[in-house]
C-alpha positions as CSV (number, residue, x, y, z in Angstrom):
1,M,58.1,19.7,36.2
2,R,58.1,18.6,32.4
3,R,59.4,14.7,31.6
4,H,59.2,13.3,27.3
5,F,58.4,9.0,28.3
6,E,58.6,6.5,25.8
7,Y,57.4,2.7,25.5
8,R,57.4,0.6,22.4
9,E,55.3,3.1,19.7
10,T,54.8,5.4,22.9
11,A,56.3,9.2,23.3
12,V,54.2,10.8,25.5
13,T,55.4,15.1,27.5
14,I,53.9,14.5,30.9
15,I,53.9,17.7,32.4
16,A,52.6,17.4,36.0
17,E,53.6,17.9,40.0
18,E,56.9,15.8,40.5
19,W,55.8,13.0,42.1
20,A,52.5,12.4,40.2
21,V,54.6,12.1,36.9
22,P,54.8,8.3,38.3
23,V,51.5,7.7,38.0
24,G,50.9,8.9,34.8
25,E,53.7,6.5,33.6
26,K,52.6,3.5,35.3
27,A,49.1,3.9,34.1
28,I,50.5,4.9,30.8
29,L,52.0,1.3,31.1
30,Q,49.0,-0.3,32.1
31,A,46.3,0.8,29.0
32,R,49.7,-0.6,26.9
33,Y,49.5,-3.8,28.1
34,D,45.5,-3.9,28.3
35,L,45.4,-3.4,24.7
36,E,47.7,-5.1,23.4
37,A,46.6,-8.4,25.9
38,F,42.5,-7.8,23.9
39,I,45.0,-7.4,20.3
40,A,46.4,-11.1,20.7
41,K,43.0,-12.3,21.9
42,D,41.9,-10.7,18.3
43,P,44.5,-9.0,16.2
44,F,41.3,-7.5,13.1
45,F,41.3,-5.4,16.3
46,A,44.5,-3.5,15.7
47,T,44.0,-3.6,12.1
48,T,40.2,-3.1,10.6
49,L,39.3,0.8,9.4
50,E,35.6,0.1,10.7
51,T,33.9,0.5,13.7
52,Y,34.7,-2.4,16.1
53,P,31.9,-4.1,18.5
54,C,33.5,-4.8,21.9
55,G,31.8,-6.1,25.0
56,S,31.2,-4.7,28.2
57,E,33.8,-7.5,29.5
58,A,36.7,-5.3,27.7
59,P,39.3,-2.8,29.9
60,K,38.4,0.1,30.0
61,M,40.3,1.4,27.4
62,V,39.2,-1.0,25.1
63,R,35.6,0.8,25.6
64,R,36.8,4.3,25.5
65,M,38.4,3.9,22.0
66,C,35.2,1.1,20.9
67,H,33.0,4.0,21.6
68,A,34.7,6.8,20.4
69,A,35.3,5.2,16.9
70,E,31.4,4.1,16.6
71,L,30.7,7.9,16.9
72,A,33.0,9.4,14.4
73,G,33.0,6.0,11.8
74,V,36.7,5.1,12.4
75,G,38.2,2.1,13.2
76,P,38.7,2.1,16.8
77,M,42.8,1.9,16.8
78,A,41.6,6.1,15.1
79,A,41.8,6.8,19.3
80,V,44.8,4.9,20.9
81,A,46.5,7.9,21.3
82,G,44.6,10.3,22.9
83,T,42.7,7.6,24.9
84,I,46.5,6.5,26.1
85,S,47.5,10.5,27.2
86,W,43.3,10.1,28.7
87,M,44.2,7.5,31.0
88,A,47.3,9.1,32.4
89,V,45.2,12.0,32.9
90,D,42.7,10.1,35.3
91,A,44.6,8.2,37.1
92,M,47.6,11.5,37.8
93,A,43.8,13.3,39.0
94,A,42.5,10.9,41.1
95,S,46.2,11.3,42.6
96,S,44.8,14.7,44.0
97,A,47.5,15.7,41.3
98,T,45.8,19.3,40.2
99,H,47.6,20.3,37.4
100,V,48.0,17.5,34.8
101,I,49.3,17.9,30.8
102,V,49.6,14.3,28.6
103,E,50.3,14.6,25.0
104,N,51.1,11.4,23.1
105,G,51.8,12.4,19.2
106,G,49.6,15.7,19.0
107,D,46.6,14.3,21.4
108,I,45.7,16.0,24.1
109,A,44.4,14.9,27.7
110,M,44.8,18.3,30.2
111,R,43.1,18.7,33.9
112,T,44.6,22.3,34.8
113,E,44.3,24.9,37.1
114,R,45.2,27.4,35.5
115,E,45.7,29.2,31.7
116,T,47.2,26.9,29.4
117,R,48.7,28.1,25.8
118,V,47.8,24.8,22.9
119,G,50.3,25.8,19.6
120,I,48.7,24.7,16.9
121,F,51.6,22.9,14.1
122,S,50.6,22.4,10.5
123,G,53.5,23.0,8.7
124,N,51.7,25.7,6.7
125,D,53.5,28.9,6.0
126,A,50.1,30.8,4.0
127,L,48.4,31.3,7.3
128,P,50.3,32.8,11.0
129,A,51.6,30.2,13.5
130,L,48.2,29.9,16.0
131,A,48.1,28.5,19.7
132,M,44.6,28.3,21.8
133,V,44.2,29.3,25.0
134,I,43.2,27.1,27.3
135,P,41.4,28.6,31.0
136,P,41.3,26.0,33.3
137,T,39.3,23.5,33.3
138,G,38.7,22.8,36.5
139,D,37.8,19.6,37.9
140,D,36.7,18.3,33.9
141,V,39.2,16.6,31.4
142,L,39.7,17.9,28.0
143,G,40.7,16.7,24.7
144,I,42.7,18.7,22.2
145,C,43.6,16.3,19.7
146,T,45.1,17.1,16.1
147,S,45.2,14.9,12.6
148,S,47.1,15.5,9.7
149,G,47.0,14.8,6.0
150,R,50.4,16.4,5.4
151,V,52.1,16.2,8.5
152,G,53.0,13.4,10.7
153,P,53.0,9.7,11.0
154,S,48.7,9.3,11.1
155,L,46.9,7.8,8.1
156,S,44.8,9.6,6.7
157,F,43.2,10.0,3.4
158,G,42.5,13.7,3.4
159,D,44.6,16.3,2.9
160,A,44.4,18.8,6.3
161,D,47.0,20.9,7.4
162,A,45.4,20.2,11.2
163,C,42.6,18.9,12.0
164,T,41.9,19.9,15.8
165,I,38.7,19.2,17.7
166,L,38.3,19.7,21.2
167,S,36.1,16.9,23.1
168,H,35.8,15.9,27.4
169,D,35.6,12.9,25.8
170,V,39.2,12.2,25.0
171,A,39.2,8.8,23.1
172,L,36.5,10.3,20.9
173,A,38.0,13.7,20.2
174,D,41.2,12.1,18.6
175,A,38.9,10.2,16.8
176,C,36.8,12.4,15.3
177,A,40.0,14.8,14.3
178,T,41.4,11.4,12.5
179,S,37.5,11.1,10.8
180,M,36.9,14.9,10.0
181,G,41.0,14.8,8.5
182,N,39.3,11.6,5.8
183,K,36.8,14.4,4.9
184,V,39.4,17.7,4.2
185,V,39.8,17.1,0.9
186,N,38.8,20.5,-1.4
187,G,38.8,22.6,1.6
188,P,37.7,22.5,5.6
189,Q,33.8,23.4,5.2
190,A,32.6,19.8,4.2
191,G,34.0,18.3,7.7
192,L,33.5,21.2,9.9
193,D,29.6,21.0,8.9
194,W,30.6,16.3,10.3
195,V,31.8,17.4,12.9
196,I,30.2,19.8,15.2
197,A,26.9,17.5,15.1
198,I,28.6,14.7,16.9
199,P,27.4,14.6,20.8
200,G,29.8,15.4,22.9
201,I,32.3,18.0,20.7
202,I,33.1,21.4,22.1
203,S,34.4,22.5,19.2
204,A,36.6,22.2,16.0
205,L,39.4,23.9,14.0
206,A,40.9,23.2,10.4
207,V,43.4,24.5,8.4
208,R,44.7,23.6,4.6
209,D,46.3,25.9,2.3
210,D,45.5,29.8,3.2
211,R,42.3,28.8,4.4
212,L,40.7,28.3,8.7
213,G,37.4,26.8,9.6
214,I,36.2,27.3,13.1
215,V,32.8,25.6,14.6
216,G,31.8,25.7,17.8
217,D,33.1,27.2,20.6
218,L,36.8,27.9,20.0
219,P,39.1,28.9,23.0
220,E,40.9,32.5,22.1
221,L,43.4,31.9,18.8
222,I,46.0,34.0,19.6
223,E,49.5,34.2,16.6
224,A,52.5,32.2,18.5
225,R,55.8,30.7,17.8
226,V,55.4,27.1,17.4
227,D,58.0,25.3,17.9
228,P,57.7,21.6,16.4
229,D,60.2,19.5,18.0
230,M,57.6,20.8,21.3
231,A,55.2,17.6,20.1
232,S,55.7,14.2,22.0
233,R,57.6,11.9,19.1
234,V,59.9,8.5,19.5
235,L,63.4,9.8,20.1
236,F,65.4,6.5,21.5
């Protein structure tokens, strides 16, 4: 089943067996609680655009964000949406769910048993709308995270229509999508060359105007009708 779920700034779409959806919702609430409690102790964590050295005593949610931010060279909140998605997928998978997808404002974590098509919305009419054909992930979690300097509320210092990163480390995919987006100013190549050198990155795609750049082992791309209303956002 597909369910929209909101809590404060977090708005997600969960796709999973019906019994597993509440497990994912509970994990999202726990992740938010852990994060908010950590920020209450150090508000700087929520605002810094630099890497943050959190210790081993920090909650798992926070440690994942800090590790990803260090590799990507950004502040830890750049990884928050993808990490929340990841925590939810982990919880549902641990409860024996076999096909789970959590999309959080364009940042996706998935553990799937069948082929899935993931659309890339860039708001760009110069290129056809595209989707990636994602094979079953089996026991692995896959992160597919997108940042844009032109679409949506994300903070970006670049002007990419879309920067999409694939990694089994969902927090890393999210942080690197932000960091790569900052580097796409006059064209996608500089950001792509940078991101593919980071350990753990499977592939990346960048769209700017009529230019499309790809590095790494990107899944098959097909033309598709991509509905922007399918992306999760705060509704209530």
